C-alpha positions in Angstrom: 30.5 0.3 21.5 27.9 2.8 20.9 27.5 6.0 23.0 24.4 5.2 24.2 25.3 1.8 25.3 28.5 3.1 26.9 26.3 5.5 29.0 23.7 2.6 29.9 26.9 0.4 30.9 28.1 3.2 33.1 24.7 3.7 34.6 24.3 0.1 35.5 27.8 -0.2 36.9 26.7 0.0 40.5 24.2 -2.7 40.1 26.9 -5.0 38.3 29.3 -4.2 41.4 26.7 -5.2 43.9 26.2 -8.7 42.3 29.9 -9.6 43.0 28.9 -12.5 45.0 27.1 -14.3 42.3 30.1 -13.7 39.9 32.7 -14.7 42.6 33.4 -18.3 41.4 33.9 -17.1 37.9 36.4 -14.0 38.9 38.5 -15.4 41.5 41.4 -16.4 39.6 41.1 -13.3 37.3 41.1 -10.9 40.4 44.1 -12.8 42.0 46.1 -12.5 38.6 45.0 -8.8 38.0 46.0 -7.4 41.4 49.1 -5.6 40.1 47.0 -4.3 37.2 44.6 -2.6 39.5 47.1 -1.2 41.7 48.3 0.3 38.5 44.8 1.3 37.4 43.8 2.9 40.7 47.4 4.8 40.8 46.4 6.3 37.5 42.9 7.3 38.7 44.4 9.0 41.7 46.0 11.4 39.4 42.6 12.4 38.0 41.8 14.0 41.3 44.7 16.1 42.3 44.2 17.7 45.9 44.5 21.3 46.3 46.9 22.1 49.4 45.4 23.6 52.4 46.4 27.1 53.1 47.8 28.2 56.4 44.4 29.6 57.5 42.7 26.3 56.4 45.4 24.4 58.2 44.5 26.3 61.3 40.8 25.6 60.9 41.4 21.8 60.5 41.2 20.9 64.0 37.7 22.4 64.6 36.8 20.6 61.2 38.0 17.3 62.5 36.1 17.7 65.9 33.0 18.1 63.5 33.7 15.4 61.3 34.4 13.1 64.3 30.7 13.6 65.2 29.3 12.9 61.7 31.3 9.8 61.1 32.5 8.1 64.4 34.7 5.1 64.3 32.6 2.2 62.8 30.2 4.2 61.1 30.8 2.7 57.6 30.7 -0.8 58.8 27.3 0.0 60.3 26.1 1.5 57.2 27.0 -1.4 55.0 25.4 -3.7 57.4 22.3 -1.9 56.9 22.7 -1.3 53.2 23.2 -5.3 52.6 19.6 -6.1 53.5 18.1 -2.9 52.2 19.8 -2.2 48.9 22.3 -5.1 48.0 20.0 -8.0 48.3 17.1 -6.0 46.1 20.0 -5.3 43.6 21.0 -8.9 43.3 17.7 -9.8 42.5 17.6 -7.5 39.6 18.8 -10.2 37.1 15.5 -12.2 37.9 15.4 -15.2 40.3 18.7 -16.8 41.7 17.9 -20.1 39.8 17.4 -18.2 36.6 20.8 -16.3 37.0 22.6 -19.5 37.9 21.2 -21.2 34.8 22.0 -18.2 32.7 25.5 -17.9 33.9 26.2 -21.5 32.8 24.7 -21.4 29.4 26.1 -18.0 28.6 23.0 -16.1 28.1 21.0 -13.4 30.1 18.5 -14.2 32.9 16.2 -12.0 30.7 16.3 -14.4 28.0 15.1 -17.3 30.1 11.5 -18.2 30.1 11.0 -20.7 32.6 9.2 -21.2 35.7 11.1 -20.9 38.9 10.8 -24.6 39.6 11.9 -25.7 36.1 14.9 -23.1 36.4 15.9 -24.4 39.8 15.9 -28.1 38.2 18.0 -27.1 35.3 20.5 -25.0 37.6 21.0 -28.2 39.6 22.2 -30.0 36.6 25.2 -27.6 36.6 25.5 -27.4 40.5 23.6 -29.3 42.7 24.1 -27.2 45.7 23.5 -23.9 43.7 21.2 -22.4 46.3 23.3 -23.2 49.4 26.5 -21.9 47.5 24.8 -18.5 46.8 23.5 -18.1 50.3 27.2 -18.8 51.6 28.7 -16.4 49.0 26.3 -13.7 49.9 27.1 -14.3 53.7 30.8 -13.6 52.8 30.0 -10.5 51.1 28.9 -8.2 53.9 31.9 -9.1 56.1 34.1 -8.3 53.3 32.8 -4.9 52.5 32.8 -4.1 56.3 36.3 -4.7 56.1 37.1 -2.7 52.9 34.9 0.4 54.2 36.6 0.2 57.6 39.9 0.6 55.8 38.5 3.6 53.7 36.8 5.2 56.7 40.0 7.2 57.9 40.7 8.4 54.9 37.3 9.6 54.0 37.1 11.4 57.7 40.4 13.1 56.9 39.5 14.2 53.3 35.9 15.4 54.8 37.7 17.4 57.6 39.9 19.0 55.1 36.8 19.9 52.9 35.2 21.6 55.9 38.2 23.5 56.6 38.3 24.6 53.1 34.8 25.6 52.8 33.8 27.2 55.9 35.3 30.0 58.1 36.1 29.8 61.8 32.8 31.3 62.7 30.9 29.2 60.5 32.5 25.9 62.0 31.9 27.4 65.4 28.2 27.8 64.4 28.1 24.2 63.0 29.9 22.8 66.1 27.3 24.8 68.4 24.4 23.3 66.5 25.9 19.7 66.8 26.1 20.2 70.4 22.3 20.5 70.8 20.1 17.2 71.1 18.8 18.0 67.7 22.4 18.9 66.1 23.8 15.7 67.8 21.0 13.6 66.1 21.6 15.2 62.7 25.4 14.6 63.0 24.7 11.0 63.7 22.2 10.6 61.0 23.2 12.8 58.2 26.0 10.8 56.5 24.0 7.5 57.2 21.1 9.0 55.2 22.8 9.1 52.1 22.5 5.0 52.1 18.7 5.1 52.9 16.8 2.8 50.4 14.6 5.8 49.5 17.6 7.5 48.1 18.4 4.6 46.1 14.8 4.0 45.2 14.7 7.6 43.9 17.7 7.1 41.8 16.3 3.9 40.2 13.0 5.4 39.5 14.7 8.0 37.7 16.6 5.8 35.3 13.8 5.2 32.9 13.6 8.9 32.3 17.4 9.3 31.9 17.7 6.5 29.4 14.7 8.2 27.4 16.6 11.6 27.6 19.7 10.1 26.2 17.7 8.0 23.3 19.0 10.3 20.5 22.3 11.4 22.1 24.2 9.6 19.3 22.5 11.5 16.9 23.4 14.8 18.5 27.1 13.8 18.8 27.1 12.8 15.2 25.7 16.5 14.5 28.3 18.2 16.6 31.1 16.4 15.1 29.8 16.6 11.3 32.6 18.8 10.3 35.3 16.9 11.6 37.4 14.3 9.5 36.0 10.7 9.4 37.7 8.5 12.3 40.1 6.0 10.5 40.1 2.2 11.5 43.2 0.2 11.9 42.8 -1.1 8.4 42.6 2.4 7.0 46.0 3.2 8.1 48.9 2.7 5.6 51.5 0.0 6.2 53.7 2.5 7.4 51.4 4.0 9.7 50.3 0.7 11.2 54.1 -0.2 11.6 54.4 3.1 13.5 51.6 2.2 15.8 53.2 -1.4 16.5 56.7 0.1 17.1 55.1 2.7 19.6 52.8 0.6 21.6 54.6 -2.7 21.7 51.8 -4.8 20.4 52.0 -6.9 17.4 49.8 -6.6 14.4 48.0 -9.9 15.4 47.5 -8.6 19.0 45.9 -5.5 17.7 43.5 -7.4 15.2 42.5 -9.9 17.9 41.8 -6.7 20.2 39.7 -5.2 17.6 37.5 -8.4 17.0 33.9 -8.0 17.9 33.4 -9.6 21.3 30.4 -9.9 23.8 30.0 -6.3 23.7 29.9 -5.8 20.1 26.9 -4.4 18.2 24.7 -7.1 16.5 21.3 -7.3 15.4 19.9 -8.9 18.5 21.3 -6.2 21.1 18.4 -3.9 20.6 15.7 -6.6 21.4 17.8 -7.7 24.5 18.2 -4.1 25.7 14.5 -3.4 25.2 13.7 -6.5 27.2 16.1 -5.6 30.1 14.7 -2.2 30.3 11.3 -3.4 30.6 12.1 -5.9 33.4 14.0 -2.9 35.2 10.9 -0.7 34.9 8.8 -3.3 36.4 11.5 -3.9 39.1 11.4 -0.1 40.1 7.7 0.8 39.6 6.4 1.7 42.9 3.8 -0.6 44.1 0.1 0.7 43.5 
């Protein structure tokens, strides 16, 4: 996968994650089968963010920090934020791939919604060939999503509150914490405490991020050339076939994968570079820019 494409995929990750309900019927079995694998991956990810233990002084400040954080993130805050995000952010993100009829049709014929040049009426008629109840199904799937997210965020809330309290205890002195608490004790401060955390999920924040994406994509346009120049004096990367038989045997013995499994994994799949990708990416970028362009 090219570097530019990797970055594009990472940038689009949030949008894809938010489209989970539309993919639910395809992924249910896979999610159930990969629970153990997910736990293993998350455990590994946890090691990427080691927590520095609090000093005795910071531990002493923790109660004051906890009181401040309790004002900022009272119980149920995450669920309330998610409820607002569903209508203000998630639903528009789900519309990014085009109409729901086109999305349903595209999913069932294995193409991108951007490749379908049909009216809403024609798209709906063809979608109904695959699923006569596609519209109702999507509404019901979407209805499940908010409650599912609320439950997930409710589980996450205590850990988030604990982490934020520790961060406050580490970054602010006793007198600074006292000043913050005094401000939060005022009418304006109390309102700020209630709203400060929720403001991060305001549609304006998301809109500003989306508006910046075209410029970000343009800025990374020549990143592959820059990376190539930065690594030009290094030895070329060897492919699996470039290895000697002995070296391949060493890889096989160390990893536990057979030669056939490795070759199958290296076979280009849906993310492989191909002659059509540039055109498809350009079409998607155009659609995306039209979606986020402010109304004049």
